[in-house]
N, C-alpha and C positions, 0 to 999 in steps of 0.2 A: 632905582632905590627900594621899590616896594618889592620887586624881583629879587631882588638881593636877600631881603626879608623872608620872603616866601620860602626860597631856595633854603635858608638857615632852618626855618619853621620845620621844612620836610626832616631835617636832620635830627632835630630834636623829636619830632614825632615818632620817627625809626626808634629812637632810644627808650622814647617811653612804652612803643609799643612791646619791644622784648622785655623791659621790666614788666610787665603786665603778663607776660608768657613765659615763665622762667625755664620751661623745659625748652622750648624753642631756643631761648637764649645760651642755656646748657650747651645744646650740641653744636650750635653756631660757633662757641668757642674755639673747638678741636681743631678747625683748620689752620687757625691764627697762630694757634698754638706750635701746630706741627712747622709751620711756614718759620716760624720766630726762632724756634730752634735751629732748623736747618742754616738759616741767615747767620744766626749769632755763631754758629759754628765756621760757617766759611769766613766770618769778620776777625773771628780769633786765629784760624791757620794765616790769615792775610796778616795781622798784627805780628803774630809770630814770625814767619817769614816771609813776608816781604818785602825787608832788607836784603834777604839772602837772593829773591828772585831778581831784584834789581841790580846787584851786586853781577849776576848771573848775565843779566841782559845788557849791561854795559862793557862789555871787556874792554874798549875803546879807552877809557877812563882808569884803565889801571896803571897806565905812566902818567897821568897828570901828577903834579905837583900839589902838594900839600897847601891849603886845605879844601882844594878845589875841587876835588875828586867826591870829597866826603860831603861838602855842600851839594854838590850837583845831585849826589846820590841821596841825600837825605830830601832834598825837594822833589824827586821822582816818587819815592817811598810814601812822600806826605801826601804827594798827588794822586798816587795809586790808591791810597785808602780812602780820600776825598771823591773819588769817581767811583769806588766800591759803595761808598755811603750814600752817593747820589743814586747809583742803579738800585740800591737795596732801595729805597725811598720809591723811586718811580716803578719797580716792580714787584713791590710788596702786596698790593692788592690782586695786582693780575695772578700772581704764583696761588695767592690765598685762594682766589676764586675759582683757580683750574684744580687744586687740590680738594677743595671743599665743595665743588659744584652740585654733587647729589645733597649734600648738606643744605647751602643756600638755595639751591632749586626747592626743596621742599617749605624751606622758611619763607620763600617768596610767594610762592604758591598760599601757604596760609595766610600771610597777609592779605593777600587777594581775597581767600576766602573768606576775611574777617570782615572785607570791606562790603562785597556785592555776593556773597555766597557760592561764587564761582571764579575757577582757578583757569584761564587759557592754559593749553598745553598745544607743544609743538608738535607733537604725533612721532618726535623723531628716536631711534633708540640712545639709550644711555654713551653708548661709545660716539656714535654720530654726533652728539651735543658736546662733548668733550674735545673731539676734533675741531669742530667748528668755533668753540669756546679758545682752543688752544692757539688754531689759526688766526683769530682776530685779536688776540692777546698780544701775538705777535706782532701784528701790523700796529696795533699802538704802540708797542714797546719803540719800534721803530722810529714812529713819528715822534714819540718822548725824547727818545735819544738824540735826535737831531734837535729838538729845541732844547734839551739840557747841554749839548755840547756848545749850541749859539749862545745860550745865556750865561755858560762858564766862561766863554771867551769875553763875552762884554762885561763881565766881574770886574774885569783888571783897569775899566773905565775908571779913572777917579770921580768920588761923589758919586757920580750915576751907577757904577757898579755895585758900589755900597747902599745905594737908598733904593733906584727906581727898579733896577733888575730883580733884586730877591722878591720885590713885591709882584713883577711879572711873573716869577717864576713860581709862586705858590699860585697864582691863578692860572697859570699853564699846568701845572700839576693836579691841581684842584678840577679842572675841566677834564682832564683823562683818568683821574679818579671816578667822576662822575660817569663817563662813558662807561668805563670798566663795571661799575655797579648797576647800573641800570638795565645793562645787557642782561643780566639774570633774568629780569622779567621782561625785557623786549624781545630776545631770542626767543622765547615763549610763544611770543605773538607774531612770530615770523618776520620780525623787524631785522633787516641788514645792516650790517655795518655800515655802509653808506649813508642810509637813510637814518642810523642811528647819530651820527655825526651832523648830518644835515637838522635833525629835531634839536640837537643840542647846540647848534650857531644860532639857529632863530632862538633860542632861550638861554643866550649866555647868561645875562645876569642872575638867572634862576640856577645854570649850573656854577657858577661862583659862588653864589651865595651856598650853596650845599657843600662844593667842593675845596673851596679854598680854607675855610676853618678846619675841614677835615685834614685837609693837607699838612697844615701846621701842626695837627694834635697828631697825625701820623708820623711825627720825626722822633716821638717817642715810642720806641717798639711796644712797649708793652701797653700803652694806650691805645695805639691800633687793633692790639688783640681784642681787648674788650670793648672798642667802639664797633670793629666790624660786624657782628649781628645786626646791630641796628642800624649800621649804615646801609646795610642789604634791605633791612625793611622801609626804613624813610626813602629809599631810592625806589623800590617798587612803588612807593605810594605816588613819587614823584612821576615814575614813567605813566601811571594812570592817568595824572594829568596830563603829559604829551601826548597821550594816544588820545583824549578828549573824553575818557571814562571819568566815572563818579568818585571821589576820593573821601568822601562822608565816611565813618566809621560804621560798620556794620557789627556783627556778634564779637563779643569780647571772647570769647574763645573758638580760636579756628575750628578745633575738631568736634566744636557740635554742629559746623555750618556744613562740614565734611558732605553732608547730604546733597546740598544744595549743588555739589559739582557734576557737571556731566561729565 
């Protein structure tokens, strides 16, 4: 239980950090706003034309007697939209991090510098970092989708599907959120995806304490946008602990500490 509290504490520390560094917070909002607009457009399009798509995809139901064709297609339309919402929640962080890689990389470096006066660098060109980030995000997405389909199926179990399964779902989503967020700092330290997953599996409660409340908050798209910069900052602080580095706050102004970076 202590680790759960510490994980949540890192989430709060990250939000406080960006609140004290308005410039970094403002820049960190841009990727989330761009992603939100893209997702909102896709969901609106699905709401408008999802039923037409289902009609087109189920020609075999044209000859069904009323009301079965309408009920069947209505169920599939609702299911399609529900899956789209689930996919949006699971992929929002990954897509935002991919779009905002340069922004969040800079923010994460500033957090490191504010703590120790030094920010580790991967030494890779930006295009290479983007490629690695996209590849790792795709691998995480596949894992998340497998869990999502499994939990969706388990959701039809009476009682358990309406009580236990949602809790497990938030924990799983939170774990993958933490992996994506800590990746910003850990990739700069040369930590590969397999090692990152092993680190987090060894500190599950720490990850759940950080990621589960964030997963709940991220159900509201606007909240996700405004919490994202602080989530990256908090994940950077947590990544320092995972790597056995000092997490005590240093300079309040990361720009003043830039001279300490090699």
